[in-house]
TORFITOR-352085 format. One record per residue (C-alpha): residue in three letters; x, y, z. Coordinates in steps of 0.1 Angstrom, whole numbers, plus 5000, padded with zeros to 4 digits. Each point is the difference from the previous one (the first is absolute). Layout:
! residues N
alaXYZ;...
//
This chain:
! residues 1133
met336876312092;leu499249904964;leu503149774999;phe498749835032;ala496649944984;lys501549874968;arg502249755018;tyr497049895022;met497749934970;thr502849814982;ala500549775030;leu496249955004;ala499649904964;gly502849745002;leu498549855031;leu496549964985;leu501549854969;ala501849735020;leu496949915020;gly498049964968;ala502649774985;tyr500149785031;his496249965000;leu499749924963;leu503149794994;leu501349845032;leu496849945021;pro498349754976;val503249794999;ile500749975037;glu496449995014;pro498949635008;pro496849874985;gly496850055021;arg497949735017;asp496449975009;pro499050105036;ala499549725024;pro496449895003;leu498250125032;pro498549745022;glu496349964997;tyr498150235025;ile498949825031;ser497450205020;ser500250025038;asp497149905021;val497550265006;ala500449975037;asp503750094995;gln499250324981;trp499550225030;trp500850314979;arg496849974980;glu498150235024;leu502350284990;phe498350044967;ala496650084987;gln497949744981;gln500650174966;asp503850025004;trp502149794977;gln502049875030;leu497049785008;asp499549884964;thr502249695000;pro503350195002;arg503449864996;ile501349955035;leu503649995012;gln500249945037;asn502649905026;lys499349695021;asn500050215032;asn497850264984;gln502750275004;gly499150154966;val497549954972;met500150124964;leu496850004979;ser499950064962;gln497849914971;glu502949884980;tyr503749955006;gln502949884979;gln503549895010;val502450194979;gly503149855015;leu501249765026;lys499850275026;ser497550234984;leu496250015000;lys497750234981;leu496550065014;arg497150204987;pro498150165019;leu501649955034;thr498850015036;ile502449935028;ile498649925034;ile502550055029;pro498549905034;gln501150165032;val501549795028;asp498049895030;lys501149985036;ser501649664995;gly502250104972;ser498449804972;glu497950184975;val497049774994;ala499949725025;leu498049694998;asp497749885027;asp498749654995;gly500650044963;gln498150335000;pro502050334993;thr500250275025;leu499650324981;pro502550295004;glu498950325015;glu501350214972;val501249954964;trp501750214974;leu498549984964;val502250094971;asn498150044966;ala501750054967;glu497450044972;glu502549934972;gly501749735018;ala503649945009;val503249824992;ile501749865031;his503549855001;phe500849765029;lys503349925015;glu499649634993;ala498549794972;leu496350015002;asp498549665010;leu496350045007;arg499649645011;asn501950035033;gly497450255013;arg502550275007;leu500650334982;pro503750095000;ser501350335011;val499450284976;glu503150134983;arg498450284981;gly496850084982;glu498050264982;leu496350075006;ser498650184970;gly497150244996;asn498050145029;ile501149865033;thr497849995032;ile501349895034;thr497249985026;arg500049905037;val496949815011;asn499149925036;leu498249675003;his499250025037;pro496250015005;asp500350295026;ala502650194980;gln499550385001;ala502850074974;val499450194968;pro501549824969;trp503350144990;ser501150004963;leu502950104977;gln499650074963;thr502850034975;arg501249864966;asp502849774989;leu501349875033;phe503449845001;ile501249735024;glu503749945009;arg500449735026;gly498550175032;arg499550344984;val497050134981;phe500250334981;thr498550214973;asn500850334984;asp496450084991;arg497650205021;val498849835032;thr496750065017;ile499449875036;arg496450025013;trp498449925033;ala496650125011;asp499750364986;ser503850055001;ile502549994972;ile503750014993;arg501450074965;gly503549994988;arg502549834977;asp503049775003;leu498749755025;arg502449755017;ile498749725023;glu502449785019;met498749665011;lys501149745025;gly501049724976;asp497850004969;leu496449974991;phe499649635006;asn502949925024;pro500050295026;gly503150015022;gly500650125035;asn497649985030;gln496750154990;thr498249895031;asn499950345015;ser499650204968;pro496550104989;trp501350084966;gly500949644990;pro503049984976;leu500250384995;asp503250155014;lys500450354987;met498450234974;asp501450314984;leu498250244977;tyr502850224987;thr497850264983;leu497150115021;glu497350194983;gln497149995024;ile498949885034;asp496450085008;val498649835031;gly496450025011;leu499450075037;pro497049965023;thr497850315004;gly501850265020;gly503349894988;leu503149905019;trp499250245029;ser496749845007;ser501649655004;met502750165022;lys497350165022;leu501350354992;pro497250264998;leu499750244970;ala500750375004;ala496950215005;pro499750144964;phe500149644987;ala497849825025;his497349954974;leu502449784980;ala500149735027;ser497849774978;ala501550114967;pro501849754977;ala503750005002;arg503049894979;leu503749985003;gln502250084970;val503849935000;asn502650134976;ser503749915000;gln502950064977;gly501649685010;arg498849645000;phe497349825020;ser501249695019;phe498249755020;asp501849755022;phe497649705004;arg502349865027;asp499150275025;ser497050154982;thr501750344995;ala499450244972;ser502750264991;leu500150314979;thr503250194993;asn501450314983;gly497550265010;val496549895012;gln496850215001;ile496849875015;val496850194995;his497149935023;leu496750104984;leu496950065020;gly497050094980;asp500550194968;lys502550275009;leu501649955034;arg503649884996;asp502549885026;thr503549954988;phe502949805013;asn503550034985;cys503249805007;gln503049864983;gln499449635009;leu496949835013;asn499749655016;val496649865009;ala499549675017;ile496649834996;asn498349705015;pro498249804972;pro496749855009;ser499549645012;lys497249805012;asp500750115035;ser499850374990;pro496950185013;pro497950204976;pro501350364995;ser496950145017;gln500949825032;thr503550145003;ala501450345009;ser503149964978;thr500850194968;arg499249804969;leu500650024962;gly497249794987;asp500549665016;phe503650085009;glu500650125035;ile502850265003;leu502449905028;thr502850264998;leu501150294979;glu503550144998;ala500850314980;thr503450154997;gly501750304984;ile503650064991;asp502850205014;gln501650284980;leu502849884977;glu502250304991;glu499950084962;phe497749704994;val496750035017;gly498350225027;glu498549885032;lys496549854996;lys497749925028;val496849815006;glu497250254997;leu496349965009;lys497450264991;ala496649885012;pro497650295002;ser497149765005;ile501149925035;asp502050335004;ala503249805002;phe503450094985;ala503449845006;ser503650004988;ala502849765010;lys502949804986;arg498349675010;leu496449915008;asp499149665015;ile496349905007;asp499049685016;phe496349974994;leu499449705022;gln501850155030;lys498650354991;arg503650145002;ile501450284979;glu503650125000;phe501350324984;asp503850014999;gly502250284987;lys502849764992;leu500349704977;asn500649665016;ile503649984988;pro503250085020;thr501250294978;ala496750174997;thr499750375009;gln497650125026;ser497150234993;ile496750095015;ala496849814998;trp496950224998;leu496449915006;lys496950235000;tyr496749865009;ala496850215007;gly502150315005;tyr502549835024;glu503549994987;phe502849765011;arg503750064992;ser502549755012;pro502849784987;arg497849705006;ile496349965008;asp498749665010;tyr496349955008;glu498149695008;ala496250025004;asp497849815023;ser499249674984;ser497449885025;pro496449974990;ala497950324999;ser497649855025;gln502749955026;thr499950265028;ser503750015005;arg500850154966;his502750264999;leu501750254977;gly502949774992;tyr503850035002;leu502150284986;ile503750074999;ala501650304984;glu503749965003;gly502550284998;pro499550375000;gly496550094988;glu497050215003;leu496249974999;thr497850294988;val496450025012;pro497650194978;ala498550345010;asp496449865001;ser500949755027;ala499050045037;thr503550125009;gly500350244970;ala503050004977;thr502749805019;glu503449874993;ile501749725020;arg503749954996;trp502449755015;gln503749894996;asp499849635008;thr496749814998;leu496350035000;lys498149685012;met496449905004;ser498749685014;pro497049875020;ser500750005038;glu499249725024;thr496750175009;pro497349894976;gly498850294978;glu503150215008;gln502750114975;trp503550125008;val502050254980;gly503650085007;ile502150284985;phe503849985007;gly503050224995;ser499750395002;thr496349994993;leu498150314991;ile496250054997;glu499150334985;ser496550134994;arg499150334983;leu496950025023;his501449875033;gly503750064999;phe502849745004;met501449745023;ala503649864999;ser501649735020;asp502349704998;lys497249755001;ile496250024997;glu497649715007;ile496250024993;trp497449755009;leu496849994979;lys496849855011;lys496749934984;asn497850305003;pro496849905019;thr498250304987;ala500649904964;thr496849804993;ser499349814969;ala497550264989;asn502450295000;leu502749784986;ala497749924971;ser499250364994;thr503750085001;ala500849734975;ala497350134977;ala501350355002;thr503749934997;pro500649634993;gly503650054990;ser501050205030;thr501949855029;thr497450165023;phe497849714989;ser502649735004;thr501250135033;ser496950165014;lys499649715024;tyr503350095016;ala500950305021;pro503250085020;glu499749875036;his503550065013;ile503150204989;arg503449965016;ala503250194990;thr503449985015;gly503350194995;his500450374992;ile496450074995;ala499050344986;ile496450104994;glu498750324985;thr496250054994;pro497950324999;gln499349945037;ile503249845014;lys503749994994;ala501749735021;lys503449845005;val500149685021;asp501849675001;arg496949785001;leu496450044989;asp497149775009;val496550104987;thr496949795003;leu497050094978;val496549935011;leu497249994974;val496650145009;ala496949994978;pro499350354986;ser497050195013;pro497050014976;ser500650384995;met503349934983;asn499949984962;gly502150104971;asp503050215010;ser498450145031;thr502349985030;ala497650165025;ser498349775025;glu498750135033;gly500949695020;leu503549944986;ala501950334999;leu502350115027;ser498550325014;asp500650275026;ser497950085031;ala497650194978;gly499549714976;asn502150154972;pro502049754979;met503750005008;tyr503149954980;gln501249655010;trp498549874968;ile502749794982;gln498550094967;pro499550374992;pro496450125001;pro498550104966;pro499550364991;asn497150195015;ser499549755028;gly500950225029;asn503749934997;pro501250055036;leu503450104988;gly498750284979;arg502149894970;gln499249904965;val500249634993;ser501049894965;thr497649774982;ala499749854966;asn497850294989;gln502150275016;thr501350294978;gly502750255008;pro503749995005;asn500049705023;ala497949804976;ala502250094971;ser503149885017;gly498349695012;asn501350065035;gln497249915023;leu502150055031;ala500950374993;asn497950145028;arg500949805030;asp500350065038;pro501149665012;val500849895035;thr503749885003;ile500849705022;his503549875009;gly500249695022;gln501049645002;thr496749814996;leu496650104987;thr497149765007;ser496550094989;arg496549864993;ile498150184972;val496349964993;leu498949984963;ser496550064989;gly499450044963;lys502350284989;gln500350135036;ser502749925025;trp500950125034;ile502549925027;asp498549785027;asp503249935020;leu503550144997;glu503149945020;ile503450164994;ala503049895020;gly503150215002;pro501750205009;leu497650174978;gln499450344985;val496850114984;trp499550354985;lys497950204976;glu501150304981;pro497750304998;leu497850054970;pro501450264975;asn497350265005;ser498649895033;lys500150205032;leu500549685020;pro503649895007;gly501349654997;trp500549755029;his502549755012;val499849695022;glu502849825017;gly499949695022;asp500649635003;thr496649864989;leu496950144984;asn496649815002;leu497050104980;thr496649835002;ser496650094986;asp496549895011;ala497149894978;ala499150364992;gly503550074988;gln501050215031;val503749985009;asn501849935032;leu503750085000;asn502749925026;ile503650134997;asn502549855024;gly503650105006;gln502750125024;pro498650254994;ala497350004973;arg499950344983;val497550174977;val501250334985;phe497650244984;ala501850304983;asp502250135029;gly497749845026;ala500549655015;leu498349755022;gln502149735016;gly499849735026;pro500249625005;thr496649944982;ile497950234979;arg496549884993;ile497550134974;asp496449904999;gln498350134969;lys496649885009;asn499950215031;asn502350264984;leu502449965029;val503850025003;trp501349915035;met502949895021;asp499549855034;gln503750035009;pro502650285004;gly500750194968;glu500850324983;phe498350234976;thr501250294980;val497350234987;pro500450084963;thr500650374995;gln497349994973;leu497549915028;ala501750235025;arg499550334981;val499450285024;gly500250374997;asn498750204970;pro501249854967;gly499350334983;ala502050205026;thr500550374996;ala501350285021;ser496550045015;thr499049645005;gly503349875014;pro502349734986;ala499349644994;ile501749745021;glu502949814984;trp500649655015;leu503749945002;lys499349675018;ala496549854997;pro498149945032;his501149675015;cys498649805028;val500949695020;trp497649805022;gln500149705023;gly496349904998;gly498549984966;met498750194969;tyr496649984984;phe498850174968;asp496549964987;gly500350234969;asn498950315020;val502050005032;val503449885009;arg500049905037;ile503349945018;lys500449915036;gly502649905026;ser502950245008;val499750204967;gln503150204992;leu500150274973;asp502750194982;ala500150234970;thr502050294985;leu498450294981;arg500950344987;ser497650285007;lys502250294987;pro503249994980;asn502150035031;glu497649835025;ile500349625003;trp498049825026;leu500949675015;leu496949835014;asn499749715025;gly497149875019;asn498749735023;ala496549885005;asp498049695009;glu497850014969;met500050184967;his497150024975;ile500550124964;his496750104983;leu499950034962;thr498050244979;ala498649724978;pro499949625005;ile502749804982;ala498749684984;leu502849755003;gln501649904967;ser498250284982;ser502450214979;asn497550194979;ser500050355015;ser497150114977;arg497549795019;ser500350175033;pro501550325014;glu503749995007;ala500649915036;thr502250215023;ile500250035038;glu497050185014;arg501250005037;ile502449825023;val498949935036;leu502549925028;gln499049905035;asp501449875032;lys497850015030;val502749895024;gln503250194993;gly498650244974;val501150064964;asp503550144998;ile501150214970;phe503550124997;ala500750274974;lys503550134993;gln500750284975;val503450034984;asp501450204972;gln501549874968;leu503449945018;gly498249805027;thr500450275028;pro497249975025;lys497650305002;ile496849875017;asn499249705021;glu496549915010;his498449735020;leu496249965000;asn498249765023;val496249954998;pro497649715005;ala498950014964;leu501250194969;thr498250034967;phe501650134968;his497450104973;ala502049994968;ile497350154978;arg499450305023;asn503750005010;glu499050025037;val501249835031;ile497749945030;gly501349885033;ser497849915029;gly500950115036;pro501450005024;gly503250054981;ser503450175001;ile502750134978;gln503750035008;ser501850244977;trp503650114993;his500950254974;arg502850244990;gly499250364998;lys500050355015;ser499550075037;gly496649885010;leu497050195014;ala501149915035;gln502950244996;met498050304987;ala500050195033;ser503749995005;thr501450335013;asn503249944981;ser499650154965;ser502949794988;thr498249695009;ala497050104979;thr502250084971;thr500349724975;ser503449844997;thr501449714981;thr500449805031;ala496450075011;glu498649904967;ser501749665002;ala499149935036;trp497649725007;gln496550105013;gly497949745017;ala496249985006;his497549775015;leu496350024993;val497149795014;phe496350024992;arg496949835012;asp497649964971;his501649984966;leu502250154974;val499350084964;ala502850074975;phe499250164966;leu503049914979;asp499050194970;his500550335018;ser502249885028;glu497650065029;val499749805032;val497150055025;phe500149865035;glu496849985020;gly499149965036;lys502250115029;val503150064980;glu503350055020;phe503250114984;ala503550045013;ala503050134981;gly503550105005;pro503649954990;val501749665003;ala503649914997;ser499549714976;leu497649754986;glu500649785030;gln498550275023;arg496350064999;ile497350225014;asp497449805021;leu496950165014;his499649725025;glu503550035014;met500250385001;gln500150135036;gly501050354991;leu501050214970;ser503550054990;ile501250314981;gly498650004965;gln497249755008;met496350074998;leu496749835007;met496750054983;gly496549865004;cys496950054980;asp496849834987;gln501250014964;leu503350044983;arg500550064963;val503449984984;tyr500450074963;asp502550094973;thr499450314979;ser502749954974;gly497449954973;leu498150335007;ser500650304977;ser500450235029;thr502749795015;asn501849994967;gly500150385001;phe501850005033;leu502549734988;gln500750194968;ser500850315020;gly503249835011;ala498949935036;asp501549675014;arg496949885017;gly498149685005;thr496549944989;trp498449825029;glu497150145020;phe497949875029;gln496850105016;ala499049905035;ser496450075010;gly497749935028;asn501350055036;val503550064989;asp502650005028;val503650074994;gln503050025021;gly503750024994;arg503450085014;ala502650244986;glu503250145013;ser498150315012;gly497449795019;asn496949804997;tyr496950104982;phe496549854997;gly496750104988;asn496749894986;ala497950104971;ser497149904978;glu502449964971;ile503750014995;ser501449984964;tyr503550024986;ser501250074964;gln503649914993;val500150184967;lys498650325016;glu502049965032;gln496850085019;leu498649855032;leu496350105005;phe498149995033;lys496250044998;gly497550025028;ala496449915000;pro497250274999;gln499349955037;arg503549905010;asp503350174992;ala503249824993;lys502450015030;ile503850014998;val502049985032;lys503850035003;val501849905031;pro503650115000;glu502949815014;ser500750055037;asn503050224994;ser498150224975;pro499350365011;thr496749984982;gly496849875015;thr497249784988;ile498250154971;thr496449914991;ala498350124968;phe496449954989;val499550054962;gln497349934975;leu502749974972;ala503750005000;ala502349954969;ile503649935011;asn503149944980;pro501649705018;arg503450074986;thr500250385011;leu497249985026;asp498650324985;val496350055005;glu498950074965;glu496350035008;phe497949985032;lys496850085016;ile499950045038;gly497449815018;ala497850105029;gly502549885025;gly502850234986;val503649955009;gly501449985035;met503449945016;glu501349925035;ser503050205011;ala503049785011;ser502850265009;pro500750365010;gly498950244974;phe497349764990;thr496749915014;ala500449815033;ala499449645001;gly496449915004;gln499050334985;thr498650034967;thr500050294977;pro496750144990;leu498649844969;val499750224971;asn496450094991;pro499449924964;ser497650304997;thr502850255009;leu502249874972;ser500150214968;pro498749844969;ser503549944989;val500549765028;asn497849744983;gly501650074966;arg503349884986;ile503050205013;asn503349964982;ser502450105028;pro499649955038;ser499450305024;thr500749995037;thr497350255007;gln497249784985;pro498549685013;arg501249824968;ser503650065011;ala499149845033;val498749694983;ser503049984977;gly502350035030;phe498149735018;leu500649754972;gln503750104997;gly500649995037;lys500950375002;gln497450095026;
//
């Protein structure tokens, strides 16, 4: 290192020594002798009339004090100085110096002459050099020819000032000036390395290293300047930029762009504003197209007031301006954006793509809290005249990489590869003003803030979002294309292939409330768009909707929105309005609200609704749709008209075309089940009070409620009259929840509850009407149902009637799902009637294997089932046909064949038939299995071969063996299986039934057994199957009478017995207890050894009987009257 330094210093010393020798020794020898400078021509002053430039200076300025003037003949340039000296053939030294460069006029000449008088230029450039200048020309200087040669080079010393002055009398321009030192000229280039200060109005630019390119030179401009407002200036570069500080009108850029300030900064609308620009690169201005450029990292700070700062950052910035002219209107008369007297035309800001290992990606970024605006993109283009702004995530070069452009304004966020917006440029007074044109190309999304009318909402698309004014004045069209999704935390989401929205000016948005809105939130889009409201929404292709009230899947959606002025009672967040809400028949609000009701507002769904102030798990998670019970719709098209009033909305008209399915799942903790609708079309309309009319059409239309269903060609619902009806044939399945019968808390004593294996179902040919209280069905009504009364007893029920009425325990308000407002409705009673053919009820009992056990047929004019009391009442006259499997019937109890009375497997499985008719009515108590028949009851029973054979009272002409007849005023039949006494018999191991009957009032009975016929009458006859006891009772004044007429070949005669009481075992025919009546017992003899025919044996006197006769005797005795009675019944006498 030291060796290198030593050699370097040695070489330097040698070089300096050689230069000194040349200057001292050789230069005096070879330099030619000097000569005196050529004498300058004597100064000849121009006429005062030709000195048009004099008005540019003040009276005290030296330029008006007989200056030295050098001026071209065509006045294309003027140099003024107090003294000048030619220092060479081509050089001229002037001190001080003022250069006047006039601008061109429309004709192309700079200062034209008109009748010898000059026409002044509109603008001139003044160049002042206090210490003068030395100027070298390309040619020898000859001042006599009236022309200044082209400038080769020059140097202006000291402080230099360049000023633009407008001479037009109506000029609005503010003078523009440039200050520097030591300015150099080389042909058409002017430059300096010193500091440069450019001023106009209250704006300033500071920097160093200025370069100005000119068209030609100072006095001989080249090129066509006719269309250039900058004269000979071509380009300016300020290589080192220190400061750009621009004064703005009050309110700043946003005021001139008609952008309102955000609410917290509204008071700064009249505050002073400035614009500060910083750049690491150079500042360039191209005078040919009036474009300013900044490179290598640009930051712009927009100051409003003392502290509020908006920032703008980019890699490169190009700004095109429109310099003022005599035709430019004053700034106050234009809506354009201006920097002093310069009107900004366009602005283009760009970032850079990422270069691996060199530089990272840089975007154009805007942070403007004053208008609540933020943006980020690779390229930003603004056309201030066309009011067009474009955000692009890709640079405008072929190899650029694609990224996302992001824009956030007033809480609304746009994300898309490219966002292009053009505002309405028509005058503010024009009535046809619109929201402008918008195109967001490529996959993107729009985020709507939580404080908007729709709540926090996100809109996504895969292709394009467009907005433009429609052909209808005052209407705006918005189209979203390609797998669109609109998702709201408050209202749910909607997805489809394409969504179109038409916006129209809101007639309810008056200037007064718009002004108040602007004062409150001037920066919000509510102010800028409050005049507009959605009028029509159309979606097509794979539409899926999910809201707190509805979930839908259709192929086409068409919704019309109708605006209605809010009622005076509506204010704030209130959503309650008496005249606007959908309500039930009792006037209670219903749940067709599109927006959820607020808390504590009588929420008809009984669920908590999330709000901004809500606390709890749902609020913490931000899921405002956590508690939902929506209606689900599947169909092809959905067309609706929705009425909007303030923050309220309701469905005015709705049509769904299908095939369609509509259903609603049950609430988690609700006692009410869900429902399901199927059909071809569904039409819903509402009247002025919000009441709903609903028509469901189909082949068939079907409404399912739990396991119940209503179906037919057309189902109609009239909410105003609380009516559901069908005037055509249809079907109805009663939900088992409404068809609860029996005792729900069944015990051994109260009897079992009924289990519906198949819910009651009816078909009609006339119509069905339901008014909330009663279901009325008419026209060939057919019923069927299946129930289980005991574990091994299954009943299959069928019925026919002309009319059926179903009465409920409590009225059902249509569309009301809040069970807490009214008692839960169940069936109170069912009424069947048929005045012509009577009501037919067919009941068939089978076991779990389906083996028939009982078959019943009831026919009455009217039948009423009281579900609450568990009673059945049938009006007379009526009849019952019955078949059942069981032991030998009562008709066979007097058989003389003991084997016949003995139970056998075959006998138990034999079919027994019966036929009962009554005159007045029947009452069945289902809780304790009791049936009472009133009024001239007739009963016939006997064995039948099969279910195809029947016992018919009206067709019987005589009795067959095993048949019996009975008539009475009242007949009671009941089951004693639930009694504790009966359980004692059953637990003893006896295989017995549990049925009993009691016939009372003029009881007549007759029957036929193998041993003969028997008949009798009594005040009361009762039978207990579990006790195996048949009991005859007489009245106090009338004994019971029993008569047996043997068969003709029998050796016995007719036996007649009068008893007050007789208890008989029908299986063994043993007389277990008796009390002889006053008539005693008598018998007619029929063969030798017996009483002769026609003769009667003396009746036994009850007073001669021992006391034991009226007591219970365990074994028969032939020597006692008891034995005689026993023999009578057994046919042994």
